N, CA, C and O atoms as CSV, one atom per row, in Angstrom:
chain,resi,resn,atom,element,x,y,z
A,1,MET,N,N,-15.627,13.091,10.815
A,1,MET,CA,C,-15.228,11.494,10.392
A,1,MET,C,C,-15.050,11.475,8.906
A,1,MET,O,O,-15.638,12.209,8.113
A,2,SER,N,N,-14.148,10.527,8.614
A,2,SER,CA,C,-13.777,10.556,7.487
A,2,SER,C,C,-13.563,8.813,6.743
A,2,SER,O,O,-12.719,7.967,7.040
A,3,ILE,N,N,-14.568,8.750,5.817
A,3,ILE,CA,C,-14.173,6.944,5.371
A,3,ILE,C,C,-13.356,7.040,4.251
A,3,ILE,O,O,-13.757,7.689,3.284
A,4,VAL,N,N,-11.661,6.184,4.222
A,4,VAL,CA,C,-11.120,5.933,3.872
A,4,VAL,C,C,-11.419,4.732,2.803
A,4,VAL,O,O,-12.157,3.856,3.253
A,5,GLY,N,N,-10.968,4.552,1.473
A,5,GLY,CA,C,-11.322,3.272,0.652
A,5,GLY,C,C,-9.587,3.059,0.251
A,5,GLY,O,O,-8.671,3.876,0.344
A,6,PHE,N,N,-9.574,1.696,-0.200
A,6,PHE,CA,C,-8.499,1.606,-0.976
A,6,PHE,C,C,-9.021,0.683,-2.138
A,6,PHE,O,O,-10.106,0.104,-2.204
A,7,ASP,N,N,-7.764,0.689,-3.225
A,7,ASP,CA,C,-7.996,0.316,-4.389
A,7,ASP,C,C,-8.961,1.233,-5.262
A,7,ASP,O,O,-9.029,0.991,-6.467
A,8,ASP,N,N,-9.716,2.277,-4.717
A,8,ASP,CA,C,-9.995,3.385,-5.858
A,8,ASP,C,C,-10.990,2.374,-6.583
A,8,ASP,O,O,-10.775,2.120,-7.768
A,9,LEU,N,N,-12.190,1.720,-5.857
A,9,LEU,CA,C,-13.218,0.688,-6.485
A,9,LEU,C,C,-13.724,1.498,-7.564
A,9,LEU,O,O,-13.350,2.655,-7.368
A,10,PRO,N,N,-14.627,1.375,-8.949
A,10,PRO,CA,C,-15.376,2.249,-9.408
A,10,PRO,C,C,-16.524,2.295,-8.931
A,10,PRO,O,O,-17.076,3.254,-9.470
A,11,GLU,N,N,-17.426,1.652,-8.001
A,11,GLU,CA,C,-18.184,1.397,-6.979
A,11,GLU,C,C,-18.046,2.558,-6.036
A,11,GLU,O,O,-19.030,3.298,-6.061
A,12,SER,N,N,-17.254,2.855,-5.353
A,12,SER,CA,C,-16.992,4.027,-4.827
A,12,SER,C,C,-17.974,4.977,-4.857
A,12,SER,O,O,-18.671,5.044,-3.845
A,13,HIS,N,N,-18.294,5.995,-6.071
A,13,HIS,CA,C,-18.702,7.028,-6.641
A,13,HIS,C,C,-19.951,7.172,-5.755
A,13,HIS,O,O,-20.228,8.186,-5.114
A,14,TRP,N,N,-20.892,5.694,-5.808
A,14,TRP,CA,C,-22.091,5.516,-5.518
A,14,TRP,C,C,-22.252,5.654,-4.169
A,14,TRP,O,O,-23.435,5.453,-3.893
A,15,CYS,N,N,-21.593,5.909,-3.202
A,15,CYS,CA,C,-21.469,5.310,-1.928
A,15,CYS,C,C,-22.026,7.234,-1.160
A,15,CYS,O,O,-21.453,8.312,-1.323
A,16,ALA,N,N,-23.418,6.877,-0.300
A,16,ALA,CA,C,-23.626,8.097,0.241
A,16,ALA,C,C,-22.542,9.955,1.210
A,16,ALA,O,O,-22.646,11.180,1.149
A,17,LEU,N,N,-21.900,9.198,1.742
A,17,LEU,CA,C,-21.067,9.892,2.332
A,17,LEU,C,C,-19.615,9.596,1.735
A,17,LEU,O,O,-19.041,8.527,1.528
A,18,PRO,N,N,-19.226,10.919,1.534
A,18,PRO,CA,C,-17.856,11.421,0.666
A,18,PRO,C,C,-17.082,10.427,1.371
A,18,PRO,O,O,-17.026,10.115,2.561
A,19,LEU,N,N,-16.340,9.898,0.051
A,19,LEU,CA,C,-15.430,8.556,0.611
A,19,LEU,C,C,-14.172,8.844,-0.284
A,19,LEU,O,O,-14.171,8.595,-1.490
A,20,ALA,N,N,-13.075,9.399,0.400
A,20,ALA,CA,C,-11.714,9.515,-0.099
A,20,ALA,C,C,-11.357,8.079,-0.456
A,20,ALA,O,O,-11.960,7.139,0.061
A,21,THR,N,N,-10.147,7.869,-1.547
A,21,THR,CA,C,-9.649,6.342,-1.738
A,21,THR,C,C,-8.594,6.897,-1.865
A,21,THR,O,O,-8.304,8.093,-1.901
A,22,VAL,N,N,-7.662,5.469,-1.974
A,22,VAL,CA,C,-6.456,5.436,-2.108
A,22,VAL,C,C,-6.435,4.315,-3.552
A,22,VAL,O,O,-7.112,3.348,-3.898
A,23,ARG,N,N,-5.052,5.202,-4.220
A,23,ARG,CA,C,-4.879,4.228,-4.903
A,23,ARG,C,C,-3.746,3.835,-5.048
A,23,ARG,O,O,-2.903,4.731,-5.068
A,24,GLN,N,N,-3.202,2.291,-5.217
A,24,GLN,CA,C,-1.983,1.791,-4.821
A,24,GLN,C,C,-1.802,0.331,-6.074
A,24,GLN,O,O,-2.572,-0.606,-6.286
A,25,LEU,N,N,-0.449,0.677,-6.711
A,25,LEU,CA,C,-0.453,0.109,-7.833
A,25,LEU,C,C,0.282,-1.265,-7.652
A,25,LEU,O,O,1.485,-1.288,-7.395
A,26,LEU,N,N,-0.477,-2.434,-7.793
A,26,LEU,CA,C,-0.443,-3.213,-7.237
A,26,LEU,C,C,0.885,-4.419,-7.658
A,26,LEU,O,O,1.351,-5.371,-7.031
A,27,SER,N,N,1.206,-3.792,-9.106
A,27,SER,CA,C,2.889,-4.156,-9.361
A,27,SER,C,C,3.970,-3.686,-8.650
A,27,SER,O,O,5.064,-4.248,-8.606
A,28,GLY,N,N,3.552,-2.237,-7.864
A,28,GLY,CA,C,4.703,-1.838,-7.509
A,28,GLY,C,C,4.398,-2.386,-5.939
A,28,GLY,O,O,5.369,-2.316,-5.184
A,29,VAL,N,N,3.490,-2.776,-5.529
A,29,VAL,CA,C,3.460,-3.595,-3.959
A,29,VAL,C,C,4.029,-5.184,-4.475
A,29,VAL,O,O,4.623,-5.943,-3.708
A,30,GLY,N,N,3.887,-5.335,-5.143
A,30,GLY,CA,C,4.763,-6.720,-5.697
A,30,GLY,C,C,5.976,-6.544,-5.691
A,30,GLY,O,O,6.563,-7.103,-4.764
A,31,THR,N,N,6.836,-5.722,-6.684
A,31,THR,CA,C,8.220,-5.639,-7.079
A,31,THR,C,C,8.779,-5.245,-5.462
A,31,THR,O,O,9.859,-5.674,-5.058
A,32,LEU,N,N,7.813,-4.303,-4.551
A,32,LEU,CA,C,8.741,-4.352,-3.300
A,32,LEU,C,C,8.913,-5.100,-2.268
A,32,LEU,O,O,9.674,-5.119,-1.302
A,33,ALA,N,N,7.799,-5.898,-2.779
A,33,ALA,CA,C,7.636,-7.187,-1.527
A,33,ALA,C,C,8.643,-8.315,-1.914
A,33,ALA,O,O,9.340,-9.028,-1.191
A,34,THR,N,N,8.518,-8.265,-3.204
A,34,THR,CA,C,9.710,-9.533,-3.835
A,34,THR,C,C,10.820,-8.929,-3.717
A,34,THR,O,O,11.735,-9.681,-3.384
A,35,GLY,N,N,11.225,-7.372,-3.926
A,35,GLY,CA,C,13.018,-6.872,-2.859
A,35,GLY,C,C,12.954,-7.810,-2.054
A,35,GLY,O,O,13.346,-8.965,-2.223
A,36,LEU,N,N,12.269,-7.176,-0.806
A,36,LEU,CA,C,12.082,-7.263,0.505
A,36,LEU,C,C,12.576,-9.225,0.582
A,36,LEU,O,O,13.603,-9.625,1.129
A,37,LEU,N,N,11.851,-9.862,0.099
A,37,LEU,CA,C,12.189,-11.218,0.278
A,37,LEU,C,C,13.314,-11.829,-0.001
A,37,LEU,O,O,13.831,-12.773,0.596
A,38,LEU,N,N,13.691,-11.241,-0.961
A,38,LEU,CA,C,15.030,-11.541,-1.754
A,38,LEU,C,C,16.198,-11.216,-0.694
A,38,LEU,O,O,16.985,-11.922,-0.063
A,39,ASP,N,N,15.931,-9.662,-0.792
A,39,ASP,CA,C,17.025,-9.509,0.749
A,39,ASP,C,C,17.214,-10.119,1.772
A,39,ASP,O,O,18.304,-10.356,2.293
A,40,LEU,N,N,15.711,-10.549,2.295
A,40,LEU,CA,C,15.839,-11.514,3.582
A,40,LEU,C,C,16.643,-12.722,3.558
A,40,LEU,O,O,17.475,-13.039,4.408
A,41,ALA,N,N,16.276,-13.474,2.346
A,41,ALA,CA,C,17.265,-14.139,1.857
A,41,ALA,C,C,18.406,-14.450,1.674
A,41,ALA,O,O,19.105,-15.417,1.980
A,42,ARG,N,N,18.580,-13.280,0.990
A,42,ARG,CA,C,20.471,-12.595,0.917
A,42,ARG,C,C,20.858,-12.300,2.172
A,42,ARG,O,O,21.996,-12.710,2.403
A,43,ASN,N,N,20.249,-11.647,3.223
A,43,ASN,CA,C,20.974,-11.585,4.397
A,43,ASN,C,C,21.056,-10.305,4.345
A,43,ASN,O,O,21.712,-9.771,5.239
A,44,VAL,N,N,20.687,-9.798,3.733
A,44,VAL,CA,C,20.817,-8.326,3.526
A,44,VAL,C,C,19.757,-7.174,4.391
A,44,VAL,O,O,18.531,-7.074,4.335
A,45,GLU,N,N,20.901,-6.266,5.300
A,45,GLU,CA,C,20.061,-5.242,5.975
A,45,GLU,C,C,19.538,-4.119,5.119
A,45,GLU,O,O,20.232,-3.601,4.244
A,46,ARG,N,N,18.451,-3.795,5.351
A,46,ARG,CA,C,17.655,-2.371,4.857
A,46,ARG,C,C,17.580,-1.342,6.109
A,46,ARG,O,O,17.262,-1.624,7.264
A,47,PRO,N,N,17.934,-0.143,5.617
A,47,PRO,CA,C,17.778,0.816,6.783
A,47,PRO,C,C,16.662,0.790,6.901
A,47,PRO,O,O,15.901,0.311,6.061
A,48,ARG,N,N,16.148,1.562,8.515
A,48,ARG,CA,C,14.884,1.025,8.747
A,48,ARG,C,C,13.916,2.598,8.438
A,48,ARG,O,O,14.499,3.682,8.460
A,49,ARG,N,N,12.841,2.522,8.243
A,49,ARG,CA,C,12.158,3.646,8.347
A,49,ARG,C,C,11.356,4.238,9.605
A,49,ARG,O,O,10.931,3.537,10.523
A,50,ASN,N,N,11.244,5.323,9.535
A,50,ASN,CA,C,10.197,5.984,10.651
A,50,ASN,C,C,8.891,5.917,9.958
A,50,ASN,O,O,8.756,5.948,8.735
A,51,GLY,N,N,7.503,5.778,11.229
A,51,GLY,CA,C,6.546,5.987,10.180
A,51,GLY,C,C,5.662,5.056,9.857
A,51,GLY,O,O,6.057,3.993,10.337
A,52,ALA,N,N,4.794,4.936,9.360
A,52,ALA,CA,C,4.030,3.976,9.131
A,52,ALA,C,C,4.565,3.158,7.923
A,52,ALA,O,O,4.836,3.716,6.859
A,53,GLY,N,N,4.666,2.228,8.056
A,53,GLY,CA,C,5.196,0.958,7.361
A,53,GLY,C,C,6.626,0.831,7.460
A,53,GLY,O,O,7.437,0.839,6.533
A,54,ALA,N,N,6.846,0.711,8.739
A,54,ALA,CA,C,8.364,0.909,9.160
A,54,ALA,C,C,8.479,-0.694,9.918
A,54,ALA,O,O,9.535,-1.057,10.436
């Protein structure tokens, strides 16, 4: 079994179990979300993606 955390918090190294962390850039997430929102407002269709996040 694995435990996965998000945001790569500095406190994660104190966890007694091995902890895999995922680092995500909030500026990148915000830029993507803004682009998606603007495309929706402009009625622009984006190609569908397969897999996670589709």
